[in-house]
C-alpha atoms as one frame of an Amber mdcrd trajectory, in Angstrom:
protein
  20.601  20.668 -11.311  21.498  17.010 -10.727  22.574  17.682  -7.106  19.226
  19.398  -6.424  17.193  16.502  -7.799  19.320  13.898  -5.937  18.880  15.816
  -2.639  15.066  16.053  -3.132  14.734  12.344  -3.895  16.702  11.527  -0.749
  14.463  13.841   1.278  11.342  12.164  -0.119  12.471   8.547   0.391  11.406
   8.147   4.094   7.999   9.790   3.818   7.146   7.580   0.823   8.531   4.434
   2.393   6.470   5.094   5.648   3.342   5.733   3.597   3.596   2.493   1.717
   4.473   0.567   4.913   1.393   1.968   6.617  -0.883   1.116   3.618   0.433
  -2.556   3.745  -0.222  -2.597   7.534  -3.811  -1.432   7.055  -4.311  -4.173
   4.485  -2.942  -6.709   6.882  -5.062  -5.394   9.757  -8.208  -5.631   7.584
  -7.444  -9.207   6.615  -6.795 -10.297  10.193  -9.973  -8.586  11.459 -12.083
 -10.192   8.779 -10.565 -13.630   9.294 -12.926 -13.829  12.324 -15.981 -13.254
  10.057 -15.641 -15.606   7.106 -13.368 -16.896   4.345 -15.410 -15.014   1.775
 -14.807 -11.680   3.593 -11.051 -12.354   3.604 -11.113 -13.110  -0.078 -13.046
  -9.955  -0.899 -10.789  -7.720   1.084  -7.659  -9.402  -0.326  -8.933  -8.796
  -3.894  -9.844  -5.196  -3.058  -6.520  -4.523  -1.523  -4.775  -5.890  -4.664
  -6.776  -3.573  -6.930  -6.289  -0.675  -4.542  -2.538  -1.283  -4.507  -2.341
  -1.428  -8.296  -4.432   1.734  -8.658  -2.098   3.606  -6.293   0.917   2.485
  -8.410  -0.714   3.606 -11.596  -0.744   0.182 -13.116  -3.450  -0.635 -15.594
  -6.227  -2.761 -13.957
């Protein structure tokens, strides 16, 4: 049983890692694009990204 669980976790590592890396990249791209608009837009997107990140992780908001 332990070998099967360990193998499954190893198989899931890269897809999960890539997903989180892409989520962070989208947040950075949003911030960079909105930096041309205004400081308030950057602050709003930064706050929204924080809450979105916490919601995905299952943390209480």
